[in-house]
Structure formats: structure tokens, C-alpha cells
Phi, psi and omega in degrees: 000317182293324178295314180288330178288322177302316182296316179295316185288335178285332176293321180292320176300322178300323178294310175076183176226137185290135178249128179278094186299323179297314178297315187297318182290322183290319179295323180300311180299316182299314177294322174309304183303314185291320177299317176304310180301311185294321182295319175305308175298324181289323177294339186268011185259160173297327183300307185295316182300321180291318175300315190292333182283341184261349180261151185288314182260265181221143177298131169248102187292353172266357179272112176294324179299312178296321181291318181297315181296331178285316188287314193258335181270313179277309186271355173057035179282150177273119185289143180297324168203170190253159171281173180291344178270359181087011176269163178296134184278150179238022176284178193298314183295319181295316182294321180295321183290341177289337176063039180254113186312320181297325183294318174309317179294321181297316175298319173299322178299312178297319176295314181294327174299316180294320175304307187296310189267317185284323185259290187293322178298321175298322180295315182296322182279332189262347182295147176227110188057038176090000183231143170256146187234077184293143177276136172247125186253143172242011188235010185252342190254129187299334182284350185076024166275179174265168170223172181216149177204165173058062349272169181290097177288348183264007189242010183287135184296146183230325187290319180272117187292318178304306184298313181303311186288319178299322184278318185288341177297338181274352183251136184222159170282176173301155176305131181085359183255180178213150180269136178234125176252138182238113191237119171302128178275121178051041187296319184289324175301313180296318182290324175300327180287339172293329172282307183270339175056034184288135189293320179296317175303308180300327177291318171306316183288325187274345181248105181297341180282339182282157181211101180299321184284328172297308183306318179290324176298316179300319173288318184295312191258012177048047178280132177298318179204132180284129178240110184295340177274353181268119181307322183294323180289329173296320177297317185290325174296322178290324177298317176297322182287309184267345180253348175227307186298305185290320176302323182292314174305325181265009170103002175290177185227169192301325185296311175295320177298322180296319179300315181293322180294306188286311186271317181293303186270322187268350178071022179259149175293161179265059178193191174304141181265139172254160179291151173085016178254155174087184182296147183284133178237172179304323182261021182135221175252174180293329174291323173307305187298314179291321177300322178294337179267009178089004179253102194253004183199165178297324181296320179293324175294320181295319170305320179297314179295327179293320178296316183291325178300317177301312177301317180305317185266326178278324186245323185279312184230061182292321186292326179297320183293317179297325177299317178304313179291327180291315182298321183291323179294322177301315179296317183296330181280320191249341183085010178199165167222143184261137174283155177290347179269007176094003178263151186241131175259122182220183182093191185279120180220143171284173182294326178291326177295319185290330183274326189270326188300308182303326182283313180299316183292313181295325177299316177297321180298332174295314178294324184292317177305315183289327179298315180294316180297317182295321179297317177294318182297309182305321178286319182295319183268003177050060176294145172277337176281150187225145166289129182235354173164178176213146184232100177053251188260018187238134173255139177247131182243145165257109196260130168281125186308328177293340181260358194302306182305308182304306181305313179305315181296319179294316185297314179297322177295318181290311191285329188251336185246305185295319182297313174300330171300318179289327182237090188296340180293347174287100194254004183237156181288148179247155181213153181228148170246143189241133174246138188231139173254160180286164177300129185061021180264155177288171180287343172292334187258072185248152174223158178299136180233131176238122180277000000 
């Protein structure tokens, strides 16, 4: 599979993806001017002059250590949350919660520099005749997943909407074509279920009407009833998904989850709570809501999350919890664990590695198997459409419009029907979501597509 996968990915690399060099250069110049303006404005503030007065040499606005010493050592501000070493955090969430305008400018400067240098700059450096040809590697990651470089096609931003749109606006299909993204839905969760076979998890996966993240949002944030039309409830569902469910699956613990849930997603400080703090909700703010439920401080919220974590593994997913212990004991006895796809993870590994590596690797191999099969069909049928890359659980096509419906049907069959037939250990249904860009449209302008 690695041999065939290397060849298929090499053909995708050869195809490449078109870069709008005029846009990239114009945007690069615009970002340079904007960064210079923001830096000048930042250095002209009382905040910066006070900071400059406290350092021995020169202020480095990119130094988190300098900033932390100034904020929490000199200005004696109370950090929104702490790092693992117990120091005041200077990550984005912590700085935003301090609500200091100068810090917002500093965060904007850092974001714009990353867009300019890490993303657009890489496209401009690596392009050949208006195309970038990212390399895809199958020999560098311990989990047997892929990696990408020159440029790193798997590092394009997704969380920040502005950054994602700015970067993807530079990427286009061939003239007269359109980009189609095919993304496996919840692939790692589904593949994990094939290992641990937890009955509750299988019910969630097999019942489209159920929603694990909605249920956890109700439990974590003490919602009487989840309302999918309410914006704050959507935020809290995403918080439960990305701030508790997935971290717990990957081996995190309640203490870290509490920080992310309350401070990162909820906008609350890491101390006693006052009314009117946090994200806005129909009945007030998040602090108003939680205080009305008896949770009046971060410490109480942390204890609440500790209880939920116990319930999560003891009552909601007990078979999953038992599998993790069994898997860990197997590794301790033999020094390795085997993936369902035939690969072996060995060497020095922590407990989280032992549990996560086989799931992550097998999930990627599902995508790789589909990629190889689609590449084979594409060559045999001489498609005008081409595979041009993969990003984690997503396959990207450069589609000829005349072939769109045919390719989409083949993709759905291969990814969701042929793969489980080839690997009978897949005991859960698989699903993919497709995003389509308009003809000659950039990768930023994508919409849901159903074939």
C-alpha cells in the first residue's frame, strides 16, 4: 500500500495546483503595509513605552517570555489562565480576555505575519510557472500518516475564517475546471469504534439523528434544551466537541479541558466569576447562566468537568475505557501494537501514543486506500479530472465540469462502499462530505455539493 500510495501521491504532486501570482504578490504587499502600520501604531502607545522601559535591551514583540513578564510581573495583571508550568499564558485566548486594545493589535500583527510568510510566501517561493507541486510523504510520521512540504499543503489555516479565505483565495483549478474537496466525516472516531466496539459509540455512529457533541454540550454547560438555531448554543456544541470530546478521546484530562471550555471557548476568566462575563446567551451571558446553575467560579467549573469526565468513561463509554486499558497492557507485554491495516507500532511509546497511533494510522490508511483506487480508476478511464492532493481526511480534485457527476458518484462508491468491502474489519458506515468551487473559482469560494 505504501508503494502504490507513493506513486499515486507522486502523480498528484506532478499535477499541482494553480496559484494566482498577481493576487499573492498584491496581497503580500498589502499585508506588509498593514503590518508596518500596526507595528508603528503599537510602538506609539503608552503600553509599548511602559514595556520598553522595563526591559534591559530592546522589546521583542514576538517574545512570549518578554510579554508574559511584562503583563504578569510588571503590570501585575491576573492571567485568564496558566501554562502547564504555572506561568501566565500569552496564547491568543488569554490575551483576548485581558481586553487590552494594544494586545489585540499585537495578535493581529502575528496573524498577518503568518499569513504573509508561512502561507502566501511559501506559495510564491515554491511556484513553478504559476503552479505549486506539494510533496506528500509516507515515511516520516510515526503514526503512518502522511506529511507534506514544499509547501506544506496540510498546514493551510481552517479555524480562522479570515486567514483561511485569504490563503485559499490564491489557489485555483486549471482554466475551465473547478476544485472538489471530498472529506471523510468523523473518520478517526469511526475507526476507533472498529477497535473498541463500544455499544454507546456504535449507537451514535449508526443513528444519524443522534448527536454526541450536542449531548455533551447540554451536560457540560447545563443547558435545559439545546437549540441548534441559537448561535451561542452552536458555539457551546463546538466547545464540547473540540474542547472535551476529542481531547478526552486522545488522552487529555479534565483540568486542561476545563481551561479550554471555560476560558478558550466561553470567554471566562480563570478565577471567581462575576455577572456579565463570557459569550452572550439568550438569557444573558455564560457566567450569568452558570452562576444561576450554582457554578460561580473556574474552580467549581473544573470540579464539574472532573465529574463529567468520570461519567464519560464510567457510564457513557465504559467499553471504550476498558479497551484503552487492555491495549496498554498488550503494549507493556509485547512492546508493540498492531493496526488493523497490517502496520506495527513499536518502540518507546506513552499510553496516549499506544491508544492513538493505531487509530490515526488506520484512519489515514482508509483515505490512502481510496486515493490509490481513485487514482487507478482515473488512469484507466482517462479522466480529464485529476487528483491533486490530500489534506488529513480530505481528498482534493481538479474537476472538468463535464465529469463532475460521474467523478462524484465514483468517489462516493469507492470511499463509502468499496473500502468496507475490501476491509471487513470496518464495522461502521462511512460517509463523506463534498465541497465544490465554481468553474474558474478560487478554493476560498466553496459550497456544499451533493451528487
